[in-house]
LUMKOL-308960 format. One record per residue (C-alpha): y, x, z. Coordinates in pm, 1 decimal, padded with zeros to 6 digits. Last residue first. Layout:
% LUMKOL-308960
<rec <Y; X; Z>>;
...
% end
This chain:
% LUMKOL-308960
<rec <05795.8; -01377.4; 09743.7>>;
<rec <05690.9; -01712.3; 09613.4>>;
<rec <05329.2; -01730.5; 09513.2>>;
<rec <05141.1; -01527.3; 09252.5>>;
<rec <04998.7; -01284.5; 09506.1>>;
<rec <04887.0; -01567.2; 09728.3>>;
<rec <04887.2; -01439.2; 10085.3>>;
<rec <04550.7; -01384.8; 10249.5>>;
<rec <04407.0; -01670.5; 10456.2>>;
<rec <04466.4; -01668.8; 10833.6>>;
<rec <04166.5; -01729.7; 11055.0>>;
<rec <04175.9; -01784.2; 11430.9>>;
<rec <04507.6; -01965.3; 11427.1>>;
<rec <04791.0; -01819.1; 11644.4>>;
<rec <04873.9; -02043.2; 11937.7>>;
<rec <04880.4; -01773.6; 12206.8>>;
<rec <04993.3; -01503.6; 11965.0>>;
<rec <05334.3; -01433.5; 12118.2>>;
<rec <05422.1; -01099.4; 11964.9>>;
<rec <05579.9; -00801.3; 12141.9>>;
<rec <05636.5; -00498.0; 11922.0>>;
<rec <05784.7; -00213.3; 12123.5>>;
<rec <05467.3; -00006.4; 12122.6>>;
<rec <05471.2; 00019.5; 11743.4>>;
<rec <05467.0; 00397.8; 11733.3>>;
<rec <05437.6; 00497.0; 11370.4>>;
<rec <05096.5; 00633.2; 11285.2>>;
<rec <05017.6; 00998.5; 11361.4>>;
<rec <04956.4; 01200.5; 11045.9>>;
<rec <05018.3; 01544.0; 11196.0>>;
<rec <04687.5; 01546.6; 11376.3>>;
<rec <04536.8; 01519.2; 11721.8>>;
<rec <04840.8; 01369.4; 11891.8>>;
<rec <04927.7; 01443.3; 12253.2>>;
<rec <05200.8; 01695.5; 12173.6>>;
<rec <05337.3; 01810.0; 12507.3>>;
<rec <05700.5; 01879.7; 12581.1>>;
<rec <05847.5; 02058.0; 12884.8>>;
<rec <05765.4; 02404.8; 12751.5>>;
<rec <05998.7; 02356.3; 12457.8>>;
<rec <05868.3; 02581.5; 12182.2>>;
<rec <05648.1; 02294.2; 12073.2>>;
<rec <05886.8; 02181.8; 11802.9>>;
<rec <05867.4; 02523.2; 11640.6>>;
<rec <05488.8; 02502.5; 11630.0>>;
<rec <05499.8; 02157.4; 11474.6>>;
<rec <05749.0; 02266.0; 11210.9>>;
<rec <05541.2; 02574.4; 11133.9>>;
<rec <05233.8; 02360.4; 11081.8>>;
<rec <05410.6; 02183.6; 10798.9>>;
<rec <05404.0; 01804.2; 10815.0>>;
<rec <05188.5; 01665.1; 10541.7>>;
<rec <05350.2; 01489.5; 10249.5>>;
<rec <05250.2; 01137.8; 10173.6>>;
<rec <05261.3; 01044.7; 09808.6>>;
<rec <05575.5; 00903.1; 09666.8>>;
<rec <05692.6; 00552.4; 09648.1>>;
<rec <06011.7; 00489.3; 09458.3>>;
<rec <06310.5; 00436.3; 09681.0>>;
<rec <06383.2; 00103.2; 09848.2>>;
<rec <06743.7; -00001.5; 09785.7>>;
<rec <06655.5; -00294.3; 09563.2>>;
<rec <06408.5; -00435.1; 09812.6>>;
<rec <06677.1; -00477.9; 10074.0>>;
<rec <06608.9; -00640.6; 10409.3>>;
<rec <06249.9; -00749.1; 10357.0>>;
<rec <06136.2; -00411.5; 10233.9>>;
<rec <06277.9; -00227.5; 10535.7>>;
<rec <05989.6; -00289.9; 10773.9>>;
<rec <05727.3; -00167.2; 10529.2>>;
<rec <05923.8; 00152.6; 10480.2>>;
<rec <05855.7; 00237.4; 10842.3>>;
<rec <05480.2; 00272.1; 10793.8>>;
<rec <05519.9; 00492.5; 10487.8>>;
<rec <05763.0; 00720.4; 10671.0>>;
<rec <05489.7; 00849.7; 10899.3>>;
<rec <05340.9; 01011.8; 10589.8>>;
<rec <05548.4; 01325.6; 10628.3>>;
<rec <05833.4; 01331.6; 10879.7>>;
<rec <05986.1; 01655.6; 10757.1>>;
<rec <05963.2; 01597.4; 10382.8>>;
<rec <06080.0; 01244.9; 10444.2>>;
<rec <06407.5; 01369.4; 10584.5>>;
<rec <06632.1; 01189.1; 10338.1>>;
<rec <06425.9; 00873.8; 10383.7>>;
<rec <06459.9; 00886.3; 10761.8>>;
<rec <06835.3; 00937.2; 10732.8>>;
<rec <06866.3; 00638.9; 10501.7>>;
<rec <06667.0; 00424.0; 10744.3>>;
<rec <06892.0; 00527.2; 11032.7>>;
<rec <07204.7; 00460.6; 10826.8>>;
<rec <07096.4; 00098.3; 10772.0>>;
<rec <06787.0; 00004.4; 10966.6>>;
<rec <06532.0; 00170.2; 11192.2>>;
<rec <06298.0; -00089.0; 11346.0>>;
<rec <06229.1; -00142.7; 11714.6>>;
<rec <06081.0; -00488.1; 11719.3>>;
<rec <06097.8; -00803.9; 11926.5>>;
<rec <05885.6; -01074.2; 11762.8>>;
<rec <05918.3; -01451.7; 11750.3>>;
<rec <05647.9; -01657.3; 11585.1>>;
<rec <05694.9; -01963.7; 11367.8>>;
<rec <05411.5; -02192.1; 11270.8>>;
<rec <05342.1; -02385.0; 10953.0>>;
<rec <05008.4; -02561.9; 10981.2>>;
<rec <05171.9; -02901.9; 11000.0>>;
<rec <05313.3; -02843.8; 10653.2>>;
<rec <04963.5; -02831.3; 10503.2>>;
<rec <04670.9; -02748.9; 10734.2>>;
<rec <04441.7; -02557.1; 10500.4>>;
<rec <04719.1; -02338.6; 10358.8>>;
<rec <04797.4; -02182.7; 10696.0>>;
<rec <05141.5; -02027.4; 10688.5>>;
<rec <05308.2; -01770.2; 10915.5>>;
<rec <05683.1; -01768.1; 10972.6>>;
<rec <05834.6; -01461.1; 11137.3>>;
<rec <06145.5; -01489.3; 11351.4>>;
<rec <06326.2; -01167.1; 11440.2>>;
<rec <06465.4; -01120.3; 11788.6>>;
<rec <06761.6; -00887.9; 11827.7>>;
<rec <06773.2; -00671.8; 12136.9>>;
<rec <06993.5; -00784.0; 12426.8>>;
<rec <07070.2; -00477.6; 12641.5>>;
<rec <07040.5; -00200.6; 12382.3>>;
<rec <07125.2; -00405.6; 12072.5>>;
<rec <07423.2; -00584.9; 12225.2>>;
<rec <07561.3; -00257.2; 12357.7>>;
<rec <07514.2; -00083.5; 12024.1>>;
<rec <07686.2; -00366.5; 11839.6>>;
<rec <07987.4; -00353.2; 12069.8>>;
<rec <08010.2; 00025.6; 12074.0>>;
<rec <07992.9; 00042.3; 11694.5>>;
<rec <08265.3; -00221.6; 11665.9>>;
<rec <08498.1; -00018.0; 11886.6>>;
<rec <08738.2; 00098.8; 11619.0>>;
<rec <08936.9; 00406.2; 11718.3>>;
<rec <08761.9; 00653.1; 11485.1>>;
<rec <08784.5; 00418.2; 11187.1>>;
<rec <09155.0; 00355.6; 11240.4>>;
<rec <09221.2; 00727.9; 11273.8>>;
<rec <09043.4; 00798.8; 10946.7>>;
<rec <09226.3; 00519.8; 10764.8>>;
<rec <09564.7; 00631.9; 10894.3>>;
<rec <09507.2; 00998.6; 10811.4>>;
<rec <09384.7; 00935.2; 10458.4>>;
<rec <09014.9; 00927.9; 10392.7>>;
<rec <08788.3; 01217.7; 10297.5>>;
<rec <08525.9; 01131.6; 10041.2>>;
<rec <08171.3; 01155.1; 10167.6>>;
<rec <07881.0; 01396.0; 10160.7>>;
<rec <08061.4; 01656.9; 09949.3>>;
<rec <08181.7; 01862.4; 10243.3>>;
<rec <08513.7; 02036.7; 10183.1>>;
<rec <08601.2; 02056.4; 10549.5>>;
<rec <08318.1; 01912.5; 10759.1>>;
<rec <08190.5; 02225.8; 10933.1>>;
<rec <08547.8; 02354.2; 10927.6>>;
<rec <08641.1; 02091.6; 11188.7>>;
<rec <08486.5; 02299.7; 11463.9>>;
<rec <08330.9; 02102.1; 11753.3>>;
<rec <08209.8; 02361.0; 12007.3>>;
<rec <08451.0; 02637.7; 11903.0>>;
<rec <08772.0; 02434.6; 11896.7>>;
<rec <08640.4; 02227.9; 12186.4>>;
<rec <08632.1; 02538.6; 12404.7>>;
<rec <09000.3; 02603.6; 12342.4>>;
<rec <09084.1; 02250.1; 12451.1>>;
<rec <08856.6; 02289.8; 12753.8>>;
<rec <09041.0; 02603.6; 12863.0>>;
<rec <09372.2; 02418.0; 12846.0>>;
<rec <09206.2; 02128.1; 13023.9>>;
<rec <09105.0; 02356.7; 13310.6>>;
<rec <09464.2; 02435.6; 13397.7>>;
<rec <09563.4; 02069.2; 13421.9>>;
<rec <09237.1; 02000.3; 13608.1>>;
<rec <09324.3; 02262.2; 13871.3>>;
<rec <09665.5; 02106.1; 13932.2>>;
<rec <09521.3; 01757.3; 13973.8>>;
<rec <09258.7; 01880.5; 14220.8>>;
<rec <09512.5; 02076.6; 14422.7>>;
<rec <09732.6; 01768.5; 14442.4>>;
<rec <09440.5; 01553.7; 14559.0>>;
<rec <09357.4; 01808.3; 14830.0>>;
<rec <09721.2; 01808.5; 14944.4>>;
<rec <09704.2; 01432.4; 14986.6>>;
<rec <09367.4; 01456.7; 15162.8>>;
<rec <09506.0; 01685.0; 15434.2>>;
<rec <09574.3; 02047.3; 15526.1>>;
<rec <09295.5; 02207.6; 15328.5>>;
<rec <09020.6; 02404.3; 15504.5>>;
<rec <09028.3; 02136.4; 15774.2>>;
<rec <08673.3; 02001.6; 15734.9>>;
<rec <08790.6; 01674.8; 15579.0>>;
<rec <09033.4; 01857.7; 15350.4>>;
<rec <08749.3; 02076.3; 15229.0>>;
<rec <08543.8; 01760.2; 15176.2>>;
<rec <08827.6; 01633.4; 14956.5>>;
<rec <08813.2; 01950.9; 14748.1>>;
<rec <08434.1; 01931.2; 14728.3>>;
<rec <08446.5; 01574.1; 14594.9>>;
<rec <08712.1; 01667.7; 14337.9>>;
<rec <08509.9; 01966.1; 14215.1>>;
<rec <08208.1; 01740.3; 14197.5>>;
<rec <08392.1; 01523.7; 13946.7>>;
<rec <08546.5; 01814.7; 13756.8>>;
<rec <08202.8; 01974.7; 13728.3>>;
<rec <08035.3; 01677.0; 13564.5>>;
<rec <08290.3; 01568.9; 13305.6>>;
<rec <08452.6; 01893.7; 13196.9>>;
<rec <08159.1; 02126.7; 13250.5>>;
<rec <07904.5; 01873.3; 13129.2>>;
<rec <08089.3; 01824.2; 12803.4>>;
<rec <08159.2; 02194.8; 12749.2>>;
<rec <07802.0; 02300.7; 12824.4>>;
<rec <07642.2; 02028.6; 12614.8>>;
<rec <07855.4; 02125.7; 12317.3>>;
<rec <07790.4; 02496.3; 12367.4>>;
<rec <07412.7; 02427.0; 12365.3>>;
<rec <07399.3; 02177.5; 12077.0>>;
<rec <07406.9; 02419.9; 11782.3>>;
<rec <07366.8; 02145.0; 11519.4>>;
<rec <07051.9; 02292.3; 11363.6>>;
<rec <06887.9; 02288.4; 11711.3>>;
<rec <06926.9; 01913.9; 11764.2>>;
<rec <06572.7; 01831.1; 11649.5>>;
<rec <06431.8; 02109.2; 11867.5>>;
<rec <06623.3; 01992.0; 12172.2>>;
<rec <06527.6; 01628.2; 12120.9>>;
<rec <06318.2; 01561.9; 12431.8>>;
<rec <06505.6; 01801.9; 12658.5>>;
<rec <06840.7; 01673.4; 12531.4>>;
<rec <06742.3; 01311.3; 12588.4>>;
<rec <06629.7; 01389.7; 12939.9>>;
<rec <06962.4; 01561.8; 13012.8>>;
<rec <07165.5; 01266.7; 12881.8>>;
<rec <06964.2; 01023.2; 13091.9>>;
<rec <07022.9; 01247.8; 13393.2>>;
<rec <07395.9; 01255.2; 13317.8>>;
<rec <07412.4; 00876.4; 13315.3>>;
<rec <07193.2; 00837.4; 13623.0>>;
<rec <07401.6; 01094.0; 13811.3>>;
<rec <07720.6; 00901.6; 13739.1>>;
<rec <07568.9; 00574.0; 13855.1>>;
<rec <07445.0; 00729.3; 14180.1>>;
<rec <07768.8; 00922.4; 14236.2>>;
<rec <07986.2; 00615.6; 14170.5>>;
<rec <07791.9; 00405.2; 14417.0>>;
<rec <07818.2; 00677.6; 14682.6>>;
<rec <08187.9; 00738.6; 14609.2>>;
<rec <08259.3; 00366.3; 14630.4>>;
<rec <08094.7; 00356.6; 14973.1>>;
<rec <08286.0; 00653.5; 15114.4>>;
<rec <08621.6; 00547.4; 14967.0>>;
<rec <08592.3; 00194.1; 15105.9>>;
<rec <08749.9; 00265.3; 15445.9>>;
<rec <08615.4; 00161.8; 15787.1>>;
<rec <08324.9; 00402.5; 15753.9>>;
<rec <08585.2; 00685.4; 15739.2>>;
<rec <08538.9; 00923.9; 15449.8>>;
<rec <08907.9; 00918.5; 15355.2>>;
<rec <08938.6; 01154.0; 15058.5>>;
<rec <09140.0; 00914.5; 14847.1>>;
<rec <09249.7; 00608.4; 15043.1>>;
<rec <09110.2; 00257.1; 15013.4>>;
<rec <09127.8; -00049.1; 15237.9>>;
<rec <09505.4; -00090.8; 15237.6>>;
<rec <09495.5; -00421.4; 15050.7>>;
<rec <09654.9; -00271.1; 14738.5>>;
<rec <09405.1; 00015.4; 14754.7>>;
<rec <09119.3; -00233.3; 14778.4>>;
<rec <09235.8; -00403.0; 14458.9>>;
<rec <09291.3; -00071.2; 14280.1>>;
<rec <08947.2; 00053.5; 14380.5>>;
<rec <08780.4; -00269.5; 14268.7>>;
<rec <08941.0; -00229.4; 13925.0>>;
<rec <08828.7; 00134.6; 13904.7>>;
<rec <08477.8; 00037.0; 14013.7>>;
<rec <08461.3; -00221.8; 13734.2>>;
<rec <08593.7; 00032.1; 13484.1>>;
<rec <08318.5; 00273.7; 13597.7>>;
<rec <08035.8; 00020.3; 13594.2>>;
<rec <08052.7; -00064.3; 13225.6>>;
<rec <08049.9; 00289.4; 13084.8>>;
<rec <07812.9; 00394.7; 13363.3>>;
<rec <07559.1; 00131.4; 13260.0>>;
<rec <07599.3; 00245.2; 12899.5>>;
<rec <07479.2; 00598.1; 12971.4>>;
<rec <07150.4; 00498.1; 13135.3>>;
<rec <07107.4; 00221.9; 12880.5>>;
<rec <07122.6; 00480.0; 12603.5>>;
<rec <06854.3; 00691.2; 12768.2>>;
<rec <06644.4; 00382.7; 12838.4>>;
<rec <06657.6; 00287.8; 12469.8>>;
<rec <06546.3; 00630.6; 12360.1>>;
<rec <06249.8; 00621.1; 12600.0>>;
<rec <06155.3; 00267.9; 12500.0>>;
<rec <06146.1; 00368.3; 12134.6>>;
<rec <05891.6; 00639.6; 12200.5>>;
<rec <05883.6; 00979.7; 12365.3>>;
<rec <05607.6; 00909.4; 12617.3>>;
<rec <05696.5; 01017.4; 12972.5>>;
<rec <05406.6; 01198.8; 13140.4>>;
<rec <05308.2; 01035.4; 13470.8>>;
<rec <05549.7; 01053.2; 13762.5>>;
<rec <05556.4; 01267.9; 14075.9>>;
<rec <05676.9; 01582.8; 13899.3>>;
<rec <05951.1; 01395.7; 13713.1>>;
<rec <06242.4; 01563.5; 13890.3>>;
<rec <06351.2; 01728.3; 13562.9>>;
<rec <06319.7; 02081.2; 13704.1>>;
<rec <06013.6; 01986.0; 13906.2>>;
<rec <05834.2; 01885.7; 13588.3>>;
<rec <05587.7; 01621.7; 13477.8>>;
<rec <05522.2; 01647.5; 13102.8>>;
<rec <05763.4; 01500.0; 12853.3>>;
<rec <05545.3; 01329.1; 12593.0>>;
<rec <05466.1; 01367.3; 12226.2>>;
<rec <05265.6; 01141.7; 11994.9>>;
<rec <05564.6; 01017.1; 11798.2>>;
<rec <05856.5; 01257.6; 11825.9>>;
<rec <05961.3; 01260.2; 11459.1>>;
<rec <05924.7; 00886.5; 11409.0>>;
<rec <06089.6; 00789.7; 11737.5>>;
<rec <06381.1; 01022.0; 11670.6>>;
<rec <06425.8; 00883.0; 11319.8>>;
<rec <06441.1; 00528.4; 11451.9>>;
<rec <06685.1; 00619.0; 11729.9>>;
<rec <06942.7; 00754.3; 11482.8>>;
<rec <06935.7; 01025.7; 11218.1>>;
<rec <06916.1; 01340.2; 11432.1>>;
<rec <07291.0; 01399.6; 11427.5>>;
<rec <07365.4; 01031.4; 11491.2>>;
<rec <07159.5; 01039.6; 11810.2>>;
<rec <07350.9; 01344.2; 11932.2>>;
<rec <07681.5; 01173.8; 11852.1>>;
<rec <07575.7; 00858.4; 12036.6>>;
<rec <07490.2; 01070.1; 12341.6>>;
<rec <07833.5; 01232.7; 12322.4>>;
<rec <08003.9; 00898.6; 12276.3>>;
<rec <07846.5; 00752.7; 12589.8>>;
<rec <07938.9; 01052.1; 12804.1>>;
<rec <08297.2; 01050.9; 12672.9>>;
<rec <08347.5; 00681.0; 12749.4>>;
<rec <08244.3; 00740.2; 13110.2>>;
<rec <08502.2; 01019.8; 13126.4>>;
<rec <08762.1; 00775.7; 12998.3>>;
<rec <08727.2; 00552.2; 13302.4>>;
<rec <08786.3; 00851.9; 13528.7>>;
<rec <09112.7; 00947.4; 13361.8>>;
<rec <09247.8; 00594.1; 13367.2>>;
<rec <09161.1; 00562.1; 13736.1>>;
<rec <09325.1; 00898.6; 13808.4>>;
<rec <09653.0; 00771.7; 13665.5>>;
<rec <09647.6; 00453.4; 13872.4>>;
<rec <09564.2; 00619.5; 14204.7>>;
<rec <09815.3; 00897.2; 14137.1>>;
<rec <10107.0; 00655.8; 14108.5>>;
<rec <10272.1; 00756.5; 14435.9>>;
<rec <10192.3; 01122.2; 14367.6>>;
<rec <10426.7; 01133.9; 14067.1>>;
<rec <10443.8; 01505.4; 13974.0>>;
<rec <10074.1; 01583.2; 14024.7>>;
<rec <09941.1; 01242.8; 13922.3>>;
<rec <10146.3; 01269.3; 13602.1>>;
<rec <09994.6; 01612.2; 13539.8>>;
<rec <09642.0; 01482.2; 13598.9>>;
<rec <09691.8; 01183.2; 13368.8>>;
<rec <09834.5; 01404.6; 13093.1>>;
<rec <09561.3; 01669.2; 13112.2>>;
<rec <09266.7; 01430.8; 13136.4>>;
<rec <09386.2; 01201.2; 12858.5>>;
<rec <09498.1; 01484.8; 12631.7>>;
<rec <09163.4; 01664.3; 12678.6>>;
<rec <08945.4; 01352.2; 12649.1>>;
<rec <09068.0; 01306.6; 12293.1>>;
<rec <08818.9; 01573.4; 12187.2>>;
<rec <08532.6; 01336.4; 12268.0>>;
<rec <08679.9; 01045.1; 12075.1>>;
<rec <08742.9; 01267.0; 11773.5>>;
<rec <08384.3; 01395.8; 11788.4>>;
<rec <08241.4; 01044.4; 11806.5>>;
<rec <08416.1; 00930.3; 11487.3>>;
<rec <08341.8; 01269.9; 11335.4>>;
<rec <07967.6; 01211.5; 11322.3>>;
<rec <07938.3; 00883.0; 11133.6>>;
<rec <08269.8; 00948.9; 10959.6>>;
<rec <08134.2; 01248.6; 10769.3>>;
<rec <08408.8; 01360.7; 10529.7>>;
<rec <08702.3; 01310.5; 10765.2>>;
<rec <08872.7; 01637.7; 10676.4>>;
<rec <09227.0; 01515.2; 10749.7>>;
<rec <09098.6; 01333.3; 11059.0>>;
<rec <08915.2; 01643.1; 11181.9>>;
<rec <09220.1; 01862.9; 11138.0>>;
<rec <09439.5; 01607.0; 11315.5>>;
<rec <09198.6; 01594.8; 11608.0>>;
<rec <09217.5; 01973.4; 11645.6>>;
<rec <09597.5; 01973.4; 11622.6>>;
<rec <09611.9; 01697.7; 11884.9>>;
<rec <09373.0; 01892.1; 12110.2>>;
<rec <09565.1; 02219.8; 12077.7>>;
<rec <09900.4; 02052.3; 12147.4>>;
<rec <09759.9; 01849.9; 12438.8>>;
<rec <09612.1; 02159.8; 12603.3>>;
<rec <09930.5; 02364.2; 12554.9>>;
<rec <10151.4; 02088.9; 12691.4>>;
<rec <09925.7; 02043.0; 12992.8>>;
<rec <09893.2; 02415.5; 13059.0>>;
<rec <10271.1; 02463.9; 13044.6>>;
<rec <10332.4; 02161.9; 13269.2>>;
<rec <10070.0; 02270.6; 13523.7>>;
<rec <10222.8; 02618.5; 13543.1>>;
<rec <10570.4; 02471.6; 13587.2>>;
<rec <10457.5; 02218.5; 13849.4>>;
<rec <10276.0; 02488.3; 14042.8>>;
<rec <10586.1; 02707.5; 14034.6>>;
<rec <10798.8; 02422.2; 14165.2>>;
<rec <10585.4; 02367.3; 14472.5>>;
<rec <10476.7; 02000.7; 14483.5>>;
<rec <10630.8; 01769.6; 14740.8>>;
<rec <10396.5; 01492.0; 14849.2>>;
<rec <10242.2; 01698.2; 15126.2>>;
<rec <10574.8; 01739.2; 15303.3>>;
<rec <10649.3; 01370.9; 15283.4>>;
<rec <10319.6; 01284.7; 15444.3>>;
% end
């Protein structure tokens, strides 16, 4: 054991140089984004994603030089990778205007059964509000499960029931790895489905290098660790302790490459000098990027959607005829609604149906009505370039998908008189 805990000096030097270089590049990159913080909606997620490099590099280097604390350092690193997956999906949704805009633009389309997506035995998947919500739930479950698994790992480690790379049935490593792999695969699968569905919408944002760098760092490093420990199990590496040291050293080197990749995948120059929003000072930008209020509200919305109460009146029954009905709806609000309005020329007359839902929240902010604009045929043809998508609509003027509305109409009166135009609005 003592022999495996000692790290060759040249490995420590190489790991130190790579770690310092990776952290320096990442910090400089984050600083550039914060000083050109003109689009907080996007850059908040980008800063969080780039921050994965310092976390990964520092935790791996500390695990390399302080093997006794490796279990704690690796837990921090693994918890952050769940955070990265969630923020990357949120960034993609923000790019396309939010879930509401995605539902509007993809209404009438489905993902056809495919061997590549492992959906060959299932019916076509409609690209509606439920699909977007399931994608976000698939990522959020990993965000919650990973810290829980890390806490369980530390407890079992303290009780002598956990050891990295020990696949014995009497140890918990095997079972935690299985649970972790299932949850991890679900999160990445949800991310892949979302990309397939929204590939055409994401095209202006050059998503391919971004997906590659995220999946390379998060996905490949995980399986790299599993393969390294399997190599120790089969005798290719001396023992599990040496396997863990190899894994930490490799990640230190890989983070330097990842830092360089982030410079090209998430360039700050795209936001430098933009006139969309005024750039904040460094402290204000950093504070906005680190706030978790968006994560809280998103979690509440995805797992406990808001219920809106609607009151219907029956003038023939007086006050006793007043009934209240609860409805669960998928309605774009706030930034999503603004994004839909800005892209009205793309969505065409589908916007008219959504505007009805926003009148009650802010009538002053509703833009003047304009006639419906048909969706260009070229836009439809470009969207169909993905061979995994099928457009099931017969025309470009498909009504807004209201499949998420769930009304309890059991006690609804048979006849409801029209609203009085001169009554209270």
